[in-house]
C-alpha positions in Angstrom: 49.5 -116.5 -73.8 46.5 -114.6 -74.7 44.5 -116.1 -72.0 47.2 -114.8 -69.1 46.4 -111.5 -70.8 42.6 -112.0 -70.7 42.6 -112.8 -67.4 44.9 -110.2 -66.0 42.8 -107.4 -67.6 39.3 -109.1 -66.5 38.0 -107.4 -62.9 35.4 -109.1 -60.2 33.0 -107.6 -58.7 35.1 -108.1 -55.5 37.5 -105.6 -56.4 35.7 -103.0 -58.2 32.6 -102.6 -55.0 35.2 -100.6 -52.4 36.0 -97.4 -54.9 32.1 -96.6 -55.3 30.5 -97.6 -51.3 32.9 -94.8 -50.0 31.0 -91.6 -51.9 28.2 -91.9 -50.0 29.3 -92.5 -46.4 31.3 -88.7 -47.2 28.6 -87.2 -48.3 26.4 -88.1 -45.5 29.1 -87.2 -42.7 29.6 -83.2 -44.7 26.0 -82.8 -44.7 25.3 -83.9 -40.7 28.2 -81.3 -40.2 26.5 -78.7 -42.0 23.4 -79.2 -39.8 24.5 -79.2 -36.3 26.7 -76.5 -37.8 23.7 -74.4 -38.6 21.7 -75.7 -35.7 24.3 -74.1 -33.4 24.5 -70.9 -34.7 20.6 -71.0 -34.2 20.7 -71.5 -31.4 23.8 -68.8 -30.4 21.6 -66.6 -32.0 18.5 -67.3 -30.1 20.4 -67.6 -26.6 22.1 -63.7 -27.9 18.2 -62.3 -28.9 17.2 -63.3 -25.7 19.8 -61.7 -24.0 19.2 -58.7 -25.4 15.7 -58.6 -24.9 16.2 -59.4 -21.4 18.2 -56.5 -20.6 15.5 -53.9 -23.1 13.3 -55.2 -20.4 15.4 -54.4 -17.9 16.3 -51.6 -18.8 12.6 -50.7 -19.6 11.5 -51.2 -16.2 14.9 -49.4 -14.6 13.6 -46.3 -16.2 9.8 -46.9 -15.5 11.0 -47.1 -12.3 13.5 -43.9 -12.1 11.7 -41.1 -11.1 13.2 -37.9 -13.4 15.0 -34.9 -12.1 13.5 -31.9 -13.2 14.1 -27.8 -12.6 11.4 -25.7 -11.0 11.2 -22.2 -11.3 8.7 -20.0 -9.3 5.5 -18.4 -10.6 5.8 -14.7 -10.4 3.4 -11.4 -11.6 5.2 -9.3 -13.9 4.3 -5.6 -14.1 7.4 -4.5 -16.0 7.0 -2.4 -19.3 6.5 -5.3 -22.1 9.7 -5.0 -24.4 8.7 -5.6 -28.3 11.6 -5.9 -30.9 10.7 -5.3 -34.1 11.9 -4.3 -38.0 12.3 -1.3 -39.4 14.0 0.8 -41.9 15.4 4.3 -41.8 14.7 6.9 -43.7 15.7 10.2 -44.2 13.6 13.3 -42.8 13.2 15.7 -45.2 13.6 14.5 -49.3 13.4 16.4 -52.2 13.8 16.0 -55.9 15.0 19.1 -57.3 13.8 19.7 -60.7 14.2 22.6 -63.8 12.3 25.8 -63.5 14.0 27.0 -66.5 14.8 25.7 -70.2 17.9 25.7 -71.3 21.7 23.7 -70.9 23.5 23.3 -67.9 26.3 25.3 -68.0 28.1 24.5 -64.1 27.3 22.4 -61.9 28.8 22.4 -58.2 27.9 19.3 -56.7 27.6 15.6 -57.3 26.2 12.5 -55.4 27.6 12.7 -51.5 28.0 16.5 -51.5 27.2 18.0 -48.1 25.1 21.3 -49.1 23.2 24.2 -47.2 20.0 25.8 -47.7 20.6 28.9 -50.4 23.9 26.7 -52.3 23.9 27.3 -55.4 23.8 23.6 -57.1 24.2 24.7 -61.1 23.6 26.8 -63.1 21.2 26.5 -66.2 22.1 29.0 -69.5 18.6 30.4 -71.2 19.2 33.1 -73.5 15.6 32.7 -74.9 14.6 33.4 -71.6 17.0 36.1 -70.9 15.8 38.0 -74.4 12.4 37.3 -73.4 12.9 39.5 -70.6 14.5 42.3 -71.9 11.6 41.7 -74.5 8.9 42.2 -71.8 10.8 45.4 -69.8 10.7 46.8 -73.5 7.1 46.7 -73.4 6.8 48.1 -70.4 8.6 51.0 -71.2 6.5 51.3 -73.9 3.5 51.1 -71.9 4.5 53.4 -69.4 4.5 55.8 -72.5 1.5 55.1 -73.7 -0.2 56.1 -70.3 1.4 59.1 -70.1 0.3 60.1 -74.0 -3.7 59.0 -72.5 -3.0 61.0 -69.5 -2.4 63.8 -71.4 -5.2 63.0 -73.9 -7.6 62.9 -71.1 -6.4 66.2 -69.8 -6.6 68.2 -72.8 -10.5 66.5 -73.7 -11.3 67.7 -69.9 -10.0 71.7 -70.7 -12.1 71.4 -74.1 -15.1 70.0 -72.2 -15.4 72.7 -69.6 -14.9 74.9 -72.2 -17.8 74.0 -74.5 -20.0 74.1 -71.6 -19.6 77.2 -70.5 -20.2 78.8 -74.4 -23.3 76.4 -74.9 -24.5 78.3 -71.2 -24.0 81.2 -72.7 -25.2 80.1 -76.5 -21.6 80.3 -78.3 -22.0 77.0 -78.8 -24.2 74.3 -80.5 -25.4 71.7 -77.9 -24.5 68.6 -80.0 -20.8 70.4 -79.6 -20.8 70.3 -75.8 -22.1 66.2 -75.7 -19.4 66.2 -78.2 -16.6 67.2 -76.4 -17.9 65.8 -73.2 -18.3 62.5 -74.6 -14.6 62.7 -75.8 -13.5 63.0 -72.2 -15.0 60.2 -70.7 -12.9 58.4 -73.6 -10.1 59.5 -72.7 -10.8 58.9 -69.1 -11.3 55.0 -70.2 -8.3 55.0 -72.7 -6.2 56.3 -69.3 -7.4 53.2 -67.4 -6.7 50.8 -70.6 -3.4 51.8 -70.7 -2.8 51.6 -66.9 -4.1 48.0 -67.2 -2.0 47.2 -69.6 0.9 48.6 -67.5 0.1 46.5 -64.8 0.4 43.2 -67.3 3.6 44.4 -68.5 5.0 44.9 -65.3 3.8 41.3 -64.0 5.2 39.4 -67.2 8.4 41.6 -66.1 8.3 40.2 -62.4 7.3 36.4 -63.9 10.2 36.4 -66.5 12.6 37.8 -63.2 11.8 34.8 -61.0 12.4 32.6 -64.4 15.7 33.7 -64.7 16.3 33.5 -61.4 15.5 30.0 -61.6 18.9 29.9 -63.2 20.6 29.6 -60.6 19.1 26.0 -58.9 19.8 26.0 -55.3 19.4 23.9 -52.2 16.2 24.1 -50.3 17.8 22.8 -47.0 20.7 21.3 -45.6 21.8 18.1 -46.4 23.3 15.8 -48.8 22.8 14.6 -52.7 22.2 11.5 -53.3 21.5 11.3 -56.9 22.6 13.2 -59.7 20.5 13.2 -62.7 22.7 15.6 -64.9 26.1 17.2 -66.2 27.7 20.0 -68.0 25.9 20.4 -71.8 22.8 18.6 -70.6 19.3 20.2 -72.0 16.9 20.5 -68.8 13.0 21.2 -69.5 10.9 23.2 -67.3 7.3 21.6 -68.3 5.5 21.0 -65.2 4.6 17.2 -66.2 7.7 16.8 -68.5 10.2 18.8 -66.4 13.7 17.4 -65.7 14.8 15.9 -62.7 18.1 17.3 -61.8 19.0 16.2 -58.4 18.1 14.2 -55.2 18.6 15.9 -52.1 18.1 14.4 -47.9 18.3 15.6 -44.9 19.8 12.8 -43.0 20.4 15.1 -39.2 17.5 13.2 -37.3 15.9 9.9 -39.8 12.5 8.7 -39.6 12.6 4.7 -38.7 9.7 3.3 -40.1 8.3 0.2 -38.0 4.9 -1.8 -38.2 3.3 -2.2 -34.5 1.1 -5.4 -34.1 -2.8 -4.6 -32.9 -2.0 -6.3 -29.4 0.7 -3.1 -28.7 -0.8 -0.5 -30.5 -3.0 0.8 -27.2 0.0 0.4 -24.8 2.0 2.4 -27.1 2.2 6.9 -27.2 3.7 9.3 -28.9 6.8 10.1 -27.1 8.0 6.9 -25.5 11.8 5.9 -25.6 13.1 3.9 -28.0 16.2 2.0 -29.5 17.5 1.0 -32.7 20.1 -1.1 -33.3 22.0 -1.9 -36.6 23.7 -5.5 -37.0 26.5 -4.0 -38.8 27.3 -1.9 -35.8 27.0 -4.1 -32.9 27.0 -2.9 -29.2 25.8 0.1 -30.5 22.4 1.6 -29.3 21.0 4.8 -30.8 18.6 6.2 -28.4 15.3 7.5 -30.5 11.4 8.4 -29.7 8.0 7.5 -31.1 7.2 10.5 -33.0 3.7 9.9 -34.9 1.7 7.2 -36.2 -1.0 6.7 -38.5 -4.1 6.5 -36.5 -5.2 3.5 -38.3 -4.6 -0.8 -39.0 -3.5 -2.1 -42.2 -6.4 -4.4 -42.5 -4.1 -7.2 -44.0 -2.0 -7.1 -41.0 -3.2 -5.5 -38.7 -0.6 -3.0 -37.6 -0.2 0.5 -37.4 2.6 2.1 -39.0 4.7 4.2 -36.7 7.8 6.0 -36.8 10.8 6.7 -34.4 12.7 9.8 -34.9 16.5 9.0 -34.0 19.1 12.0 -33.9 21.8 11.5 -36.4 24.0 14.2 -35.9 27.0 12.5 -36.0 26.2 11.0 -39.7 26.8 7.9 -38.5 23.4 6.0 -39.8 22.1 6.1 -43.5 18.6 6.7 -44.9 17.7 2.8 -46.1 18.9 1.2 -43.2 17.4 -2.6 -41.9 17.6 -2.6 -38.1 16.3 -3.6 -34.9 13.7 -1.5 -32.8 13.2 -2.0 -29.5 9.9 -0.7 -28.0 8.9 -0.5 -23.9 5.1 -0.8 -23.9 3.4 0.3 -20.5 1.2 -2.7 -19.5 -2.4 -2.0 -18.2 -1.9 -4.4 -15.5 0.7 -6.9 -14.6 1.2 -10.4 -15.9 2.2 -13.5 -14.8 5.0 -14.1 -17.4 7.5 -17.8 -18.0 10.0 -19.2 -19.6 9.2 -20.5 -22.9 11.3 -23.8 -22.5 8.3 -24.2 -19.5 5.9 -24.4 -22.7 4.2 -28.2 -24.0 2.8 -28.3 -27.3 1.1 -31.3 -28.4 -2.2 -32.3 -30.1 -4.0 -30.6 -26.4 -2.4 -27.5 -27.8 -0.3 -25.5 -25.3 0.3 -26.3 -21.4 2.8 -26.1 -19.0 3.9 -28.7 -16.1 3.3 -27.5 -12.6 5.4 -29.4 -9.6 3.1 -29.9 -6.7 4.8 -32.0 -3.9 6.7 -34.3 -6.0 3.5 -35.0 -8.2 3.0 -33.0 -12.0 -0.1 -31.5 -12.8 -0.2 -30.5 -16.3 -2.4 -27.6 -16.8 -4.0 -25.9 -20.3 -2.6 -22.4 -20.9 -4.1 -19.4 -22.5 -1.4 -16.9 -23.6 -1.9 -13.1 -23.9 1.7 -12.3 -25.6 4.9 -14.4 -27.2 7.7 -12.6 -26.3 10.0 -14.5 -27.4 12.3 -15.9 -24.4 9.4 -15.6 -22.4 5.4 -15.4 -22.9 2.4 -13.8 -20.8 0.1 -16.2 -19.5 -3.6 -14.8 -19.5 -4.7 -17.9 -18.0 -3.7 -21.4 -16.4 -1.3 -20.6 -13.8 -1.0 -18.9 -10.3 1.4 -16.2 -9.0 3.7 -18.5 -6.8 3.1 -21.7 -8.9 6.2 -24.0 -9.9 6.9 -25.0 -13.5 9.3 -27.4 -14.5 11.7 -26.1 -16.7 12.7 -27.9 -20.2 9.8 -30.6 -18.9 10.8 -34.6 -19.9 9.4 -35.2 -23.7 7.6 -38.2 -21.6 6.1 -36.2 -18.7 2.4 -36.4 -17.9 -0.1 -35.9 -15.5 -0.4 -37.1 -12.1 4.0 -38.3 -13.0 6.3 -38.3 -10.3 9.4 -35.9 -10.4 11.8 -35.1 -8.4 13.1 -31.2 -7.8 16.4 -30.3 -8.8 18.4 -28.7 -5.7 19.0 -25.2 -5.5 22.0 -24.3 -7.8 21.6 -27.0 -10.0 22.2 -29.6 -7.0 19.8 -32.6 -7.2 18.3 -33.6 -3.4 19.7 -37.1 -3.1 17.3 -38.0 -0.5 14.4 -36.9 -2.3 15.1 -38.8 -5.5 15.9 -42.2 -3.2 12.6 -41.5 -1.4 11.0 -40.9 -5.0 12.3 -44.1 -6.0 11.4 -45.8 -3.5 7.3 -44.7 -3.5 7.7 -45.3 -7.1 8.6 -48.9 -6.8 5.8 -49.7 -4.1 3.3 -48.0 -6.5 
């Protein structure tokens, strides 16, 4: 029985070989399938890349063969005034700070910021009792000096009568010469005393006049018509009239006419004259133009900026504008001679500088430009173009000298026949 069990559990090489031999064949099939799939993907990618390359080459060839259609404009001579827009700021035509001329306390204030005043209106009243007392004292001293003048005149008259009598007695021998000299000199002294008293009276009267003027400053009045822009005091404030540390009371400005300050560049200075018209625009008031006149200039250029300070007077009787506004001033500057002006969109800027493309019978001619002035939407050309030249507007980025182009028809329509002829000529070339 043991022999039977032993025979059953023992495996022969023939029965074990099939389970170990199938694994290498399965792995080989899997690797082969993966390689075939990878080769297929590579072939598909290469085919797609070749198609895209052929398409790109074909597109590039079509672009090279295509003739661009461009818009052209005829160059003309411009003799109209040059329009120049400059930033500016408005200022009051007259502006002043009112200071105290009398030392004391503010007893009454009649205005505040924004108050409209006229010349001579009382803005505030200053209580100055010390000044009032000084005036009363000075007037009393004047009265004393007037009495002193009268007394001196009486003494002089008495000395004169005595001198005349003494001189007669001296001649007759009834009085000594010494007494005659004494009375004569006494009369001269009394005459000088009268002059001293009169001078003191004039000095006292001048002091009274000065104090009266100072007491008149207790009423603070407006120097001109305008508006109160700042208030520095209130009722009860102590103010001083010192020349160096005087108290500022009010700021007043007259804005019926506004000064608009601008800085004109050097290239426009010689054509702009006083009296020229100007237009002022404020961004916050769209659609409205304020008309002004070039009134004055500094007659000198600022070395750092090469600009000249110029003022434009603007009528502001309706009070629409205020001092301190930012605005834009448009000037109309007469030209000394006609110039060639072209749109800024016709300019070409590259490593060679500024140039423009000129259309000549379907051929592009690139010309270097020397600009006279840049006016924003248009530029003035000094050299490089001639009247009646046809310039290309918004030229293509790849434009070059000698390139073939087709001009668009009037109204923006393209002349199809000309375009087809241009393409045919390009292909032949």
